[in-house]
N, CA, C and O atoms as CSV, one atom per row, in Angstrom:
chain,resi,resn,atom,element,x,y,z
A,1,MET,N,N,19.369,-37.017,15.122
A,1,MET,CA,C,19.765,-36.061,16.135
A,1,MET,C,C,19.904,-34.655,15.541
A,1,MET,O,O,19.509,-33.670,16.165
A,2,ARG,N,N,20.473,-34.568,14.325
A,2,ARG,CA,C,20.619,-33.263,13.693
A,2,ARG,C,C,19.275,-32.587,13.492
A,2,ARG,O,O,19.152,-31.379,13.692
A,3,TYR,N,N,18.257,-33.361,13.096
A,3,TYR,CA,C,16.940,-32.811,12.847
A,3,TYR,C,C,16.301,-32.293,14.128
A,3,TYR,O,O,15.612,-31.273,14.119
A,4,LEU,N,N,16.529,-32.992,15.216
A,4,LEU,CA,C,16.000,-32.570,16.504
A,4,LEU,C,C,16.628,-31.256,16.930
A,4,LEU,O,O,15.932,-30.363,17.415
A,5,ILE,N,N,17.932,-31.129,16.755
A,5,ILE,CA,C,18.624,-29.886,17.096
A,5,ILE,C,C,18.135,-28.759,16.213
A,5,ILE,O,O,17.888,-27.659,16.706
A,6,ALA,N,N,17.989,-29.001,14.928
A,6,ALA,CA,C,17.495,-27.970,14.012
A,6,ALA,C,C,16.081,-27.551,14.387
A,6,ALA,O,O,15.772,-26.360,14.368
A,7,ALA,N,N,15.222,-28.494,14.726
A,7,ALA,CA,C,13.846,-28.165,15.120
A,7,ALA,C,C,13.840,-27.335,16.396
A,7,ALA,O,O,13.062,-26.387,16.513
A,8,PHE,N,N,14.697,-27.678,17.354
A,8,PHE,CA,C,14.783,-26.906,18.583
A,8,PHE,C,C,15.244,-25.492,18.281
A,8,PHE,O,O,14.673,-24.538,18.810
A,9,TYR,N,N,16.259,-25.330,17.444
A,9,TYR,CA,C,16.779,-24.017,17.092
A,9,TYR,C,C,15.681,-23.158,16.456
A,9,TYR,O,O,15.516,-21.993,16.818
A,10,ILE,N,N,14.947,-23.721,15.529
A,10,ILE,CA,C,13.878,-22.976,14.859
A,10,ILE,C,C,12.807,-22.575,15.868
A,10,ILE,O,O,12.355,-21.430,15.858
A,11,ALA,N,N,12.397,-23.483,16.728
A,11,ALA,CA,C,11.356,-23.178,17.714
A,11,ALA,C,C,11.840,-22.151,18.733
A,11,ALA,O,O,11.072,-21.278,19.138
A,12,ALA,N,N,13.084,-22.240,19.147
A,12,ALA,CA,C,13.590,-21.356,20.189
A,12,ALA,C,C,13.864,-19.942,19.705
A,12,ALA,O,O,13.731,-18.994,20.479
A,13,PHE,N,N,14.243,-19.778,18.443
A,13,PHE,CA,C,14.673,-18.468,17.978
A,13,PHE,C,C,13.766,-17.865,16.918
A,13,PHE,O,O,14.100,-16.831,16.339
A,14,SER,N,N,12.656,-18.473,16.660
A,14,SER,CA,C,11.704,-17.948,15.697
A,14,SER,C,C,10.722,-17.041,16.410
A,14,SER,O,O,10.419,-17.252,17.584
A,15,ASN,N,N,10.215,-16.019,15.700
A,15,ASN,CA,C,9.203,-15.151,16.292
A,15,ASN,C,C,7.797,-15.660,15.980
A,15,ASN,O,O,6.827,-14.909,16.088
A,16,VAL,N,N,7.686,-16.902,15.601
A,16,VAL,CA,C,6.404,-17.498,15.260
A,16,VAL,C,C,5.896,-18.290,16.447
A,16,VAL,O,O,6.634,-19.088,17.026
A,17,ASN,N,N,4.643,-18.077,16.816
A,17,ASN,CA,C,4.034,-18.850,17.891
A,17,ASN,C,C,3.754,-20.258,17.392
A,17,ASN,O,O,3.572,-20.485,16.196
A,18,ALA,N,N,3.724,-21.182,18.312
A,18,ALA,CA,C,3.450,-22.570,17.958
A,18,ALA,C,C,2.109,-22.659,17.241
A,18,ALA,O,O,1.124,-22.065,17.679
A,19,GLY,N,N,2.076,-23.388,16.157
A,19,GLY,CA,C,0.837,-23.580,15.419
A,19,GLY,C,C,0.506,-22.460,14.454
A,19,GLY,O,O,-0.506,-22.538,13.757
A,20,GLU,N,N,1.331,-21.414,14.388
A,20,GLU,CA,C,1.067,-20.307,13.479
A,20,GLU,C,C,2.141,-20.278,12.395
A,20,GLU,O,O,3.312,-20.551,12.660
A,21,ALA,N,N,1.739,-19.950,11.192
A,21,ALA,CA,C,2.682,-19.863,10.086
A,21,ALA,C,C,3.483,-18.561,10.190
A,21,ALA,O,O,2.990,-17.551,10.692
A,22,ARG,N,N,4.696,-18.608,9.715
A,22,ARG,CA,C,5.534,-17.401,9.695
A,22,ARG,C,C,4.926,-16.399,8.720
A,22,ARG,O,O,4.551,-16.757,7.603
A,23,VAL,N,N,4.831,-15.157,9.142
A,23,VAL,CA,C,4.260,-14.102,8.303
A,23,VAL,C,C,5.358,-13.564,7.391
A,23,VAL,O,O,6.467,-13.270,7.838
A,24,VAL,N,N,5.033,-13.443,6.121
A,24,VAL,CA,C,5.958,-12.921,5.126
A,24,VAL,C,C,5.507,-11.527,4.729
A,24,VAL,O,O,4.325,-11.298,4.473
A,25,GLU,N,N,6.441,-10.607,4.679
A,25,GLU,CA,C,6.164,-9.248,4.216
A,25,GLU,C,C,6.745,-9.123,2.818
A,25,GLU,O,O,7.955,-9.244,2.629
A,26,TYR,N,N,5.876,-8.880,1.832
A,26,TYR,CA,C,6.300,-8.862,0.434
A,26,TYR,C,C,6.875,-7.519,0.023
A,26,TYR,O,O,7.887,-7.469,-0.676
A,27,TRP,N,N,6.250,-6.433,0.444
A,27,TRP,CA,C,6.738,-5.091,0.140
A,27,TRP,C,C,6.036,-4.079,1.044
A,27,TRP,O,O,4.991,-4.365,1.629
A,28,CYS,N,N,6.628,-2.902,1.144
A,28,CYS,CA,C,6.016,-1.800,1.890
A,28,CYS,C,C,6.058,-0.554,1.026
A,28,CYS,O,O,6.894,-0.421,0.132
A,29,ALA,N,N,5.134,0.358,1.313
A,29,ALA,CA,C,5.037,1.602,0.560
A,29,ALA,C,C,4.738,2.741,1.523
A,29,ALA,O,O,4.223,2.541,2.623
A,30,VAL,N,N,5.075,3.929,1.076
A,30,VAL,CA,C,4.787,5.141,1.824
A,30,VAL,C,C,3.645,5.860,1.121
A,30,VAL,O,O,3.677,6.060,-0.093
A,31,MET,N,N,2.639,6.243,1.895
A,31,MET,CA,C,1.516,7.006,1.360
A,31,MET,C,C,1.787,8.478,1.674
A,31,MET,O,O,2.062,8.839,2.818
A,32,THR,N,N,1.705,9.319,0.642
A,32,THR,CA,C,2.035,10.738,0.816
A,32,THR,C,C,0.970,11.635,0.195
A,32,THR,O,O,0.177,11.209,-0.645
A,33,THR,N,N,0.980,12.878,0.631
A,33,THR,CA,C,0.172,13.917,-0.017
A,33,THR,C,C,1.073,15.111,-0.280
A,33,THR,O,O,1.999,15.397,0.479
A,34,SER,N,N,0.782,15.789,-1.362
A,34,SER,CA,C,1.508,17.004,-1.717
A,34,SER,C,C,0.557,17.883,-2.519
A,34,SER,O,O,-0.613,17.544,-2.693
A,35,GLU,N,N,1.054,18.989,-2.996
A,35,GLU,CA,C,0.230,19.882,-3.805
A,35,GLU,C,C,-0.297,19.190,-5.059
A,35,GLU,O,O,-1.356,19.549,-5.571
A,36,SER,N,N,0.436,18.209,-5.545
A,36,SER,CA,C,0.014,17.515,-6.767
A,36,SER,C,C,-0.943,16.350,-6.492
A,36,SER,O,O,-1.423,15.722,-7.436
A,37,GLY,N,N,-1.231,16.047,-5.207
A,37,GLY,CA,C,-2.189,14.995,-4.885
A,37,GLY,C,C,-1.618,13.932,-3.968
A,37,GLY,O,O,-0.556,14.099,-3.368
A,38,SER,N,N,-2.355,12.832,-3.876
A,38,SER,CA,C,-1.954,11.712,-3.016
A,38,SER,C,C,-1.277,10.628,-3.848
A,38,SER,O,O,-1.618,10.406,-5.010
A,39,ARG,N,N,-0.301,9.954,-3.219
A,39,ARG,CA,C,0.411,8.882,-3.905
A,39,ARG,C,C,0.728,7.759,-2.923
A,39,ARG,O,O,0.816,7.970,-1.713
A,40,THR,N,N,0.894,6.587,-3.466
A,40,THR,CA,C,1.403,5.452,-2.712
A,40,THR,C,C,2.601,4.926,-3.486
A,40,THR,O,O,2.465,4.396,-4.589
A,41,ASP,N,N,3.771,5.081,-2.893
A,41,ASP,CA,C,5.006,4.715,-3.576
A,41,ASP,C,C,5.693,3.541,-2.884
A,41,ASP,O,O,6.061,3.644,-1.714
A,42,PRO,N,N,5.872,2.410,-3.605
A,42,PRO,CA,C,6.652,1.312,-3.029
A,42,PRO,C,C,8.018,1.842,-2.588
A,42,PRO,O,O,8.633,2.653,-3.281
A,43,THR,N,N,8.478,1.380,-1.443
A,43,THR,CA,C,9.699,1.907,-0.851
A,43,THR,C,C,10.693,0.764,-0.637
A,43,THR,O,O,10.659,0.095,0.396
A,44,PRO,N,N,11.573,0.543,-1.607
A,44,PRO,CA,C,12.566,-0.529,-1.456
A,44,PRO,C,C,13.371,-0.342,-0.174
A,44,PRO,O,O,13.778,0.770,0.161
A,45,GLY,N,N,13.589,-1.420,0.520
A,45,GLY,CA,C,14.363,-1.369,1.756
A,45,GLY,C,C,13.529,-1.143,3.004
A,45,GLY,O,O,14.012,-1.383,4.110
A,46,LEU,N,N,12.289,-0.687,2.858
A,46,LEU,CA,C,11.422,-0.495,4.020
A,46,LEU,C,C,10.770,-1.829,4.363
A,46,LEU,O,O,10.071,-2.419,3.539
A,47,SER,N,N,11.001,-2.293,5.577
A,47,SER,CA,C,10.457,-3.571,6.017
A,47,SER,C,C,10.036,-3.426,7.474
A,47,SER,O,O,10.859,-3.574,8.376
A,48,ILE,N,N,8.777,-3.141,7.703
A,48,ILE,CA,C,8.273,-2.927,9.059
A,48,ILE,C,C,8.410,-4.195,9.892
A,48,ILE,O,O,8.714,-4.125,11.083
A,49,ILE,N,N,8.190,-5.334,9.285
A,49,ILE,CA,C,8.247,-6.595,10.023
A,49,ILE,C,C,9.645,-6.885,10.562
A,49,ILE,O,O,9.791,-7.703,11.470
A,50,SER,N,N,10.668,-6.237,10.028
A,50,SER,CA,C,12.037,-6.489,10.483
A,50,SER,C,C,12.415,-5.667,11.716
A,50,SER,O,O,13.473,-5.896,12.302
A,51,TYR,N,N,11.573,-4.718,12.118
A,51,TYR,CA,C,11.888,-3.926,13.307
A,51,TYR,C,C,11.665,-4.759,14.558
A,51,TYR,O,O,10.851,-5.682,14.574
A,52,ASN,N,N,12.403,-4.415,15.606
A,52,ASN,CA,C,12.272,-5.119,16.880
A,52,ASN,C,C,12.637,-4.154,17.994
A,52,ASN,O,O,12.713,-2.947,17.765
A,53,ALA,N,N,12.860,-4.659,19.183
A,53,ALA,CA,C,13.160,-3.801,20.331
A,53,ALA,C,C,14.480,-3.051,20.155
A,53,ALA,O,O,14.652,-1.963,20.705
A,54,LYS,N,N,15.404,-3.620,19.401
A,54,LYS,CA,C,16.711,-2.974,19.201
A,54,LYS,C,C,16.726,-2.050,18.000
A,54,LYS,O,O,17.442,-1.048,18.009
A,55,THR,N,N,15.960,-2.356,16.972
A,55,THR,CA,C,15.902,-1.514,15.776
A,55,THR,C,C,14.528,-0.866,15.723
A,55,THR,O,O,13.547,-1.497,15.329
A,56,GLN,N,N,14.467,0.387,16.119
A,56,GLN,CA,C,13.207,1.119,16.238
A,56,GLN,C,C,12.874,1.861,14.947
A,56,GLN,O,O,13.754,2.414,14.287
A,57,PHE,N,N,11.600,1.862,14.604
A,57,PHE,CA,C,11.103,2.644,13.473
A,57,PHE,C,C,10.993,4.093,13.935
A,57,PHE,O,O,10.312,4.379,14.919
A,58,ARG,N,N,11.650,4.998,13.240
A,58,ARG,CA,C,11.692,6.392,13.680
A,58,ARG,C,C,10.936,7.374,12.789
A,58,ARG,O,O,10.804,8.543,13.150
A,59,GLY,N,N,10.456,6.945,11.678
A,59,GLY,CA,C,9.750,7.870,10.797
A,59,GLY,C,C,10.347,7.871,9.408
A,59,GLY,O,O,11.335,7.190,9.133
A,60,LEU,N,N,9.729,8.644,8.543
A,60,LEU,CA,C,10.102,8.650,7.131
A,60,LEU,C,C,10.175,10.061,6.586
A,60,LEU,O,O,9.547,10.979,7.114
A,61,GLN,N,N,10.939,10.222,5.537
A,61,GLN,CA,C,11.032,11.483,4.818
A,61,GLN,C,C,10.573,11.250,3.378
A,61,GLN,O,O,10.856,10.205,2.793
A,62,ALA,N,N,9.877,12.211,2.823
A,62,ALA,CA,C,9.467,12.132,1.416
A,62,ALA,C,C,9.763,13.476,0.777
A,62,ALA,O,O,9.386,14.521,1.307
A,63,ASP,N,N,10.438,13.447,-0.359
A,63,ASP,CA,C,10.814,14.679,-1.048
A,63,ASP,C,C,9.587,15.496,-1.432
A,63,ASP,O,O,8.800,15.077,-2.280
A,64,GLY,N,N,9.424,16.659,-0.811
A,64,GLY,CA,C,8.367,17.577,-1.170
A,64,GLY,C,C,6.955,17.114,-0.849
A,64,GLY,O,O,5.988,17.703,-1.332
A,65,ALA,N,N,6.823,16.084,-0.056
A,65,ALA,CA,C,5.489,15.573,0.269
A,65,ALA,C,C,5.418,15.264,1.760
A,65,ALA,O,O,6.442,15.121,2.430
A,66,ARG,N,N,4.196,15.164,2.265
A,66,ARG,CA,C,3.969,14.814,3.665
A,66,ARG,C,C,3.575,13.347,3.740
A,66,ARG,O,O,2.619,12.917,3.095
A,67,VAL,N,N,4.314,12.589,4.527
A,67,VAL,CA,C,3.990,11.172,4.715
A,67,VAL,C,C,2.720,11.100,5.558
A,67,VAL,O,O,2.645,11.693,6.634
A,68,THR,N,N,1.713,10.361,5.057
A,68,THR,CA,C,0.433,10.263,5.761
A,68,THR,C,C,0.186,8.872,6.331
A,68,THR,O,O,-0.614,8.728,7.256
A,69,ALA,N,N,0.850,7.844,5.805
A,69,ALA,CA,C,0.635,6.477,6.291
A,69,ALA,C,C,1.689,5.552,5.695
A,69,ALA,O,O,2.427,5.919,4.781
A,70,VAL,N,N,1.733,4.346,6.241
A,70,VAL,CA,C,2.600,3.287,5.724
A,70,VAL,C,C,1.702,2.106,5.374
A,70,VAL,O,O,0.750,1.809,6.095
A,71,LEU,N,N,2.004,1.438,4.277
A,71,LEU,CA,C,1.249,0.279,3.806
A,71,LEU,C,C,2.220,-0.862,3.544
A,71,LEU,O,O,3.247,-0.670,2.894
A,72,CYS,N,N,1.897,-2.052,4.048
A,72,CYS,CA,C,2.705,-3.237,3.741
A,72,CYS,C,C,1.801,-4.368,3.275
A,72,CYS,O,O,0.715,-4.573,3.818
A,73,GLU,N,N,2.255,-5.093,2.272
A,73,GLU,CA,C,1.582,-6.297,1.777
A,73,GLU,C,C,2.230,-7.480,2.467
A,73,GLU,O,O,3.449,-7.648,2.427
A,74,ARG,N,N,1.388,-8.312,3.110
A,74,ARG,CA,C,1.881,-9.456,3.874
A,74,ARG,C,C,1.067,-10.698,3.586
A,74,ARG,O,O,0.043,-10.660,2.902
A,75,SER,N,N,1.548,-11.785,4.121
A,75,SER,CA,C,0.830,-13.052,3.984
A,75,SER,C,C,-0.301,-13.176,5.004
A,75,SER,O,O,-1.134,-14.076,4.894
A,76,SER,N,N,-0.338,-12.285,5.991
A,76,SER,CA,C,-1.382,-12.308,7.026
A,76,SER,C,C,-1.788,-10.887,7.389
A,76,SER,O,O,-0.964,-9.972,7.393
A,77,ILE,N,N,-3.045,-10.721,7.688
A,77,ILE,CA,C,-3.566,-9.415,8.091
A,77,ILE,C,C,-3.358,-9.152,9.581
A,77,ILE,O,O,-3.609,-8.044,10.053
A,78,VAL,N,N,-2.906,-10.153,10.319
A,78,VAL,CA,C,-2.705,-10.023,11.761
A,78,VAL,C,C,-1.467,-9.161,12.032
A,78,VAL,O,O,-0.394,-9.443,11.498
A,79,PRO,N,N,-1.604,-8.116,12.855
A,79,PRO,CA,C,-0.433,-7.283,13.189
A,79,PRO,C,C,0.664,-8.117,13.847
A,79,PRO,O,O,0.399,-9.118,14.513
A,80,GLN,N,N,1.882,-7.679,13.641
A,80,GLN,CA,C,3.042,-8.380,14.174
A,80,GLN,C,C,3.594,-7.645,15.399
A,80,GLN,O,O,3.198,-6.508,15.657
A,81,PRO,N,N,4.500,-8.270,16.156
A,81,PRO,CA,C,4.899,-7.741,17.460
A,81,PRO,C,C,5.396,-6.295,17.500
A,81,PRO,O,O,5.186,-5.621,18.509
A,82,TYR,N,N,6.034,-5.797,16.463
A,82,TYR,CA,C,6.584,-4.448,16.540
A,82,TYR,C,C,5.927,-3.467,15.567
A,82,TYR,O,O,6.472,-2.393,15.312
A,83,ASP,N,N,4.785,-3.819,15.033
A,83,ASP,CA,C,4.063,-2.915,14.132
A,83,ASP,C,C,3.644,-1.627,14.831
A,83,ASP,O,O,3.492,-0.595,14.178
A,84,TYR,N,N,3.456,-1.672,16.140
A,84,TYR,CA,C,3.040,-0.483,16.883
A,84,TYR,C,C,4.033,0.663,16.724
A,84,TYR,O,O,3.666,1.819,16.934
A,85,GLN,N,N,5.287,0.370,16.355
A,85,GLN,CA,C,6.289,1.417,16.192
A,85,GLN,C,C,5.886,2.412,15.105
A,85,GLN,O,O,6.221,3.594,15.195
A,86,VAL,N,N,5.175,1.949,14.086
A,86,VAL,CA,C,4.696,2.860,13.034
A,86,VAL,C,C,3.712,3.860,13.639
A,86,VAL,O,O,3.750,5.047,13.317
A,87,ILE,N,N,2.835,3.377,14.512
A,87,ILE,CA,C,1.844,4.238,15.152
A,87,ILE,C,C,2.544,5.254,16.052
A,87,ILE,O,O,2.194,6.434,16.046
A,88,LEU,N,N,3.521,4.805,16.818
A,88,LEU,CA,C,4.241,5.710,17.706
A,88,LEU,C,C,5.017,6.770,16.944
A,88,LEU,O,O,5.278,7.849,17.476
A,89,ALA,N,N,5.389,6.475,15.700
A,89,ALA,CA,C,6.068,7.458,14.863
A,89,ALA,C,C,5.082,8.453,14.255
A,89,ALA,O,O,5.485,9.434,13.630
A,90,GLY,N,N,3.777,8.190,14.444
A,90,GLY,CA,C,2.771,9.155,14.002
A,90,GLY,C,C,2.025,8.807,12.735
A,90,GLY,O,O,1.362,9.671,12.161
A,91,TYR,N,N,2.112,7.564,12.278
A,91,TYR,CA,C,1.461,7.177,11.028
A,91,TYR,C,C,0.469,6.041,11.245
A,91,TYR,O,O,0.738,5.134,12.033
A,92,PRO,N,N,-0.666,6.072,10.565
A,92,PRO,CA,C,-1.508,4.870,10.522
A,92,PRO,C,C,-0.742,3.805,9.732
A,92,PRO,O,O,0.043,4.127,8.840
A,93,PHE,N,N,-0.979,2.540,10.067
A,93,PHE,CA,C,-0.280,1.450,9.397
A,93,PHE,C,C,-1.297,0.536,8.731
A,93,PHE,O,O,-2.081,-0.137,9.400
A,94,TYR,N,N,-1.270,0.522,7.402
A,94,TYR,CA,C,-2.175,-0.318,6.621
A,94,TYR,C,C,-1.498,-1.651,6.343
A,94,TYR,O,O,-0.348,-1.706,5.908
A,95,ILE,N,N,-2.231,-2.713,6.602
A,95,ILE,CA,C,-1.746,-4.062,6.337
A,95,ILE,C,C,-2.671,-4.670,5.292
A,95,ILE,O,O,-3.883,-4.749,5.490
A,96,ARG,N,N,-2.090,-5.094,4.186
A,96,ARG,CA,C,-2.886,-5.733,3.134
A,96,ARG,C,C,-2.434,-7.177,3.009
A,96,ARG,O,O,-1.240,-7.467,2.934
A,97,ALA,N,N,-3.406,-8.076,2.989
A,97,ALA,CA,C,-3.127,-9.502,2.813
A,97,ALA,C,C,-4.146,-10.031,1.820
A,97,ALA,O,O,-5.347,-10.045,2.091
A,98,ALA,N,N,-3.659,-10.463,0.675
A,98,ALA,CA,C,-4.532,-10.932,-0.412
A,98,ALA,C,C,-5.485,-9.798,-0.781
A,98,ALA,O,O,-5.034,-8.721,-1.173
A,99,ASP,N,N,-6.777,-10.018,-0.664
A,99,ASP,CA,C,-7.736,-8.988,-1.076
A,99,ASP,C,C,-8.321,-8.230,0.112
A,99,ASP,O,O,-9.329,-7.539,-0.037
A,100,ARG,N,N,-7.707,-8.349,1.284
A,100,ARG,CA,C,-8.204,-7.656,2.473
A,100,ARG,C,C,-7.207,-6.599,2.935
A,100,ARG,O,O,-5.994,-6.764,2.801
A,101,THR,N,N,-7.737,-5.523,3.475
A,101,THR,CA,C,-6.899,-4.454,4.009
A,101,THR,C,C,-7.427,-4.052,5.378
A,101,THR,O,O,-8.635,-3.956,5.594
A,102,ALA,N,N,-6.496,-3.818,6.297
A,102,ALA,CA,C,-6.836,-3.347,7.635
A,102,ALA,C,C,-5.903,-2.195,7.976
A,102,ALA,O,O,-4.833,-2.051,7.383
A,103,VAL,N,N,-6.312,-1.386,8.925
A,103,VAL,CA,C,-5.451,-0.307,9.388
A,103,VAL,C,C,-5.269,-0.437,10.900
A,103,VAL,O,O,-6.232,-0.541,11.660
A,104,LEU,N,N,-4.005,-0.427,11.305
A,104,LEU,CA,C,-3.644,-0.439,12.706
A,104,LEU,C,C,-3.507,1.016,13.122
A,104,LEU,O,O,-2.801,1.795,12.483
A,105,GLU,N,N,-4.199,1.373,14.211
A,105,GLU,CA,C,-4.186,2.758,14.658
A,105,GLU,C,C,-4.405,2.805,16.167
A,105,GLU,O,O,-4.682,1.790,16.805
A,106,ARG,N,N,-4.273,4.006,16.719
A,106,ARG,CA,C,-4.588,4.188,18.136
A,106,ARG,C,C,-5.702,5.202,18.253
A,106,ARG,O,O,-5.649,6.287,17.676
A,107,ARG,N,N,-6.710,4.822,19.014
A,107,ARG,CA,C,-7.828,5.721,19.301
A,107,ARG,C,C,-8.120,5.635,20.786
A,107,ARG,O,O,-8.184,4.547,21.359
A,108,ASP,N,N,-8.293,6.782,21.394
A,108,ASP,CA,C,-8.573,6.840,22.835
A,108,ASP,C,C,-7.526,6.079,23.633
A,108,ASP,O,O,-7.850,5.431,24.628
A,109,GLY,N,N,-6.264,6.155,23.199
A,109,GLY,CA,C,-5.175,5.525,23.920
A,109,GLY,C,C,-5.053,4.028,23.743
A,109,GLY,O,O,-4.220,3.400,24.397
A,110,LEU,N,N,-5.872,3.429,22.864
A,110,LEU,CA,C,-5.839,1.984,22.656
A,110,LEU,C,C,-5.481,1.660,21.213
A,110,LEU,O,O,-5.885,2.361,20.285
A,111,TYR,N,N,-4.721,0.591,21.041
A,111,TYR,CA,C,-4.429,0.108,19.697
A,111,TYR,C,C,-5.644,-0.634,19.174
A,111,TYR,O,O,-6.272,-1.414,19.891
A,112,LYS,N,N,-5.968,-0.377,17.908
A,112,LYS,CA,C,-7.119,-1.033,17.288
A,112,LYS,C,C,-6.767,-1.420,15.862
A,112,LYS,O,O,-5.987,-0.744,15.191
A,113,LEU,N,N,-7.356,-2.516,15.413
A,113,LEU,CA,C,-7.222,-2.931,14.022
A,113,LEU,C,C,-8.593,-2.798,13.390
A,113,LEU,O,O,-9.547,-3.462,13.795
A,114,ARG,N,N,-8.679,-1.932,12.391
A,114,ARG,CA,C,-9.949,-1.696,11.708
A,114,ARG,C,C,-9.875,-2.339,10.330
A,114,ARG,O,O,-8.996,-2.020,9.530
A,115,ILE,N,N,-10.805,-3.244,10.064
A,115,ILE,CA,C,-10.854,-3.922,8.774
A,115,ILE,C,C,-11.608,-3.020,7.802
A,115,ILE,O,O,-12.709,-2.557,8.100
A,116,LEU,N,N,-11.018,-2.777,6.655
A,116,LEU,CA,C,-11.676,-1.944,5.653
A,116,LEU,C,C,-12.596,-2.803,4.801
A,116,LEU,O,O,-12.329,-3.989,4.607
A,117,LYS,N,N,-13.638,-2.241,4.308
A,117,LYS,CA,C,-14.682,-2.926,3.541
A,117,LYS,C,C,-15.510,-3.794,4.475
A,117,LYS,O,O,-15.445,-3.640,5.694
A,118,ASP,N,N,-16.263,-4.675,3.920
A,118,ASP,CA,C,-17.146,-5.533,4.708
A,118,ASP,C,C,-16.534,-6.907,4.938
A,118,ASP,O,O,-17.221,-7.922,4.824
A,119,GLU,N,N,-15.270,-6.942,5.255
A,119,GLU,CA,C,-14.576,-8.203,5.494
A,119,GLU,C,C,-14.622,-8.536,6.980
A,119,GLU,O,O,-14.774,-7.649,7.820
A,120,GLU,N,N,-14.491,-9.795,7.290
A,120,GLU,CA,C,-14.426,-10.227,8.679
A,120,GLU,C,C,-13.184,-11.079,8.883
A,120,GLU,O,O,-12.690,-11.720,7.955
A,121,LEU,N,N,-12.695,-11.075,10.101
A,121,LEU,CA,C,-11.585,-11.939,10.460
A,121,LEU,C,C,-12.109,-13.324,10.801
A,121,LEU,O,O,-13.223,-13.472,11.303
A,122,SER,N,N,-11.303,-14.329,10.525
A,122,SER,CA,C,-11.662,-15.678,10.975
A,122,SER,C,C,-11.529,-15.706,12.499
A,122,SER,O,O,-10.947,-14.801,13.096
A,123,ARG,N,N,-12.059,-16.723,13.103
A,123,ARG,CA,C,-11.957,-16.855,14.566
A,123,ARG,C,C,-10.489,-16.905,14.994
A,123,ARG,O,O,-10.108,-16.269,15.977
A,124,ARG,N,N,-9.677,-17.647,14.270
A,124,ARG,CA,C,-8.248,-17.746,14.593
A,124,ARG,C,C,-7.564,-16.384,14.448
A,124,ARG,O,O,-6.776,-15.987,15.306
A,125,GLU,N,N,-7.867,-15.672,13.361
A,125,GLU,CA,C,-7.284,-14.344,13.167
A,125,GLU,C,C,-7.719,-13.394,14.275
A,125,GLU,O,O,-6.903,-12.645,14.812
A,126,ARG,N,N,-9.001,-13.423,14.616
A,126,ARG,CA,C,-9.522,-12.534,15.651
A,126,ARG,C,C,-8.791,-12.770,16.988
A,126,ARG,O,O,-8.412,-11.816,17.666
A,127,ARG,N,N,-8.600,-14.032,17.355
A,127,ARG,CA,C,-7.879,-14.345,18.593
A,127,ARG,C,C,-6.432,-13.843,18.517
A,127,ARG,O,O,-5.915,-13.288,19.487
A,128,ALA,N,N,-5.787,-14.034,17.378
A,128,ALA,CA,C,-4.395,-13.589,17.216
A,128,ALA,C,C,-4.301,-12.063,17.284
A,128,ALA,O,O,-3.377,-11.525,17.893
A,129,VAL,N,N,-5.249,-11.371,16.664
A,129,VAL,CA,C,-5.267,-9.901,16.706
A,129,VAL,C,C,-5.479,-9.432,18.141
A,129,VAL,O,O,-4.751,-8.560,18.615
A,130,GLU,N,N,-6.451,-9.987,18.831
A,130,GLU,CA,C,-6.724,-9.591,20.215
A,130,GLU,C,C,-5.507,-9.808,21.097
A,130,GLU,O,O,-5.169,-8.959,21.921
A,131,ARG,N,N,-4.854,-10.942,20.922
A,131,ARG,CA,C,-3.652,-11.255,21.711
A,131,ARG,C,C,-2.544,-10.238,21.420
A,131,ARG,O,O,-1.874,-9.759,22.334
A,132,GLN,N,N,-2.363,-9.917,20.136
A,132,GLN,CA,C,-1.296,-8.985,19.767
A,132,GLN,C,C,-1.597,-7.575,20.271
A,132,GLN,O,O,-0.709,-6.921,20.818
A,133,LEU,N,N,-2.812,-7.100,20.101
A,133,LEU,CA,C,-3.158,-5.748,20.545
A,133,LEU,C,C,-3.070,-5.631,22.062
A,133,LEU,O,O,-2.681,-4.585,22.582
A,134,ARG,N,N,-3.426,-6.683,22.768
A,134,ARG,CA,C,-3.303,-6.688,24.227
A,134,ARG,C,C,-1.835,-6.586,24.639
A,134,ARG,O,O,-1.517,-5.987,25.667
A,135,ASP,N,N,-0.961,-7.157,23.857
A,135,ASP,CA,C,0.464,-7.152,24.176
A,135,ASP,C,C,1.106,-5.789,23.933
A,135,ASP,O,O,2.079,-5.455,24.609
A,136,TYR,N,N,0.609,-5.007,23.013
A,136,TYR,CA,C,1.224,-3.707,22.714
A,136,TYR,C,C,1.315,-2.789,23.929
A,136,TYR,O,O,2.392,-2.247,24.179
A,137,PRO,N,N,0.258,-2.586,24.687
A,137,PRO,CA,C,0.385,-1.680,25.840
A,137,PRO,C,C,1.414,-2.141,26.854
A,137,PRO,O,O,1.985,-1.304,27.553
A,138,SER,N,N,1.676,-3.433,26.967
A,138,SER,CA,C,2.681,-3.889,27.910
A,138,SER,C,C,4.079,-3.524,27.444
A,138,SER,O,O,5.003,-3.448,28.254
A,139,LYS,N,N,4.240,-3.298,26.156
A,139,LYS,CA,C,5.547,-2.899,25.625
A,139,LYS,C,C,5.753,-1.391,25.709
A,139,LYS,O,O,6.870,-0.917,25.913
A,140,TYR,N,N,4.666,-0.644,25.550
A,140,TYR,CA,C,4.728,0.807,25.612
A,140,TYR,C,C,3.587,1.303,26.461
A,140,TYR,O,O,2.441,0.905,26.249
A,141,PRO,N,N,3.869,2.158,27.412
A,141,PRO,CA,C,2.772,2.713,28.212
A,141,PRO,C,C,1.854,3.557,27.325
A,141,PRO,O,O,2.314,4.221,26.396
A,142,GLN,N,N,0.592,3.524,27.615
A,142,GLN,CA,C,-0.364,4.335,26.869
A,142,GLN,C,C,-0.185,5.782,27.291
A,142,GLN,O,O,-0.126,6.094,28.481
A,143,ASP,N,N,-0.101,6.658,26.305
A,143,ASP,CA,C,0.124,8.065,26.637
A,143,ASP,C,C,-1.081,8.935,26.276
A,143,ASP,O,O,-0.970,10.159,26.206
A,144,GLY,N,N,-2.217,8.303,26.050
A,144,GLY,CA,C,-3.416,9.075,25.783
A,144,GLY,C,C,-3.615,9.479,24.346
A,144,GLY,O,O,-4.582,10.176,24.037
A,145,THR,N,N,-2.716,9.056,23.432
A,145,THR,CA,C,-2.906,9.436,22.030
A,145,THR,C,C,-3.747,8.436,21.310
A,145,THR,O,O,-4.011,8.594,20.118
């Protein structure tokens, strides 16, 4: 009985869809430019995957530099439910998983995931990405950006 209750609790309160593994975010970094050049600096405490409807991502500050993007290393390249908050704050969001990198961005008022290099998504990943990107506009109205 205890195991059944524990399984119900995990299923009911987890942000993982049935049949999908929980995505782990290993670290995040801020990409900046300044007079001395471009840098990517790991940012302890920054965890994009931990944001939700109650805790909104509002932007970043960098000493003497302009923040140009955010990068997170994860166990999956598929965007997560609140990743769009990085875009709304004005930054492209790079997701790296193993040896693949993608950038979540908005073009022509639509959220898009662009895979860098000549990599392809698996069929399962493609379906998950399409489902997630379709869900973003329902959370935030498109404002033409």
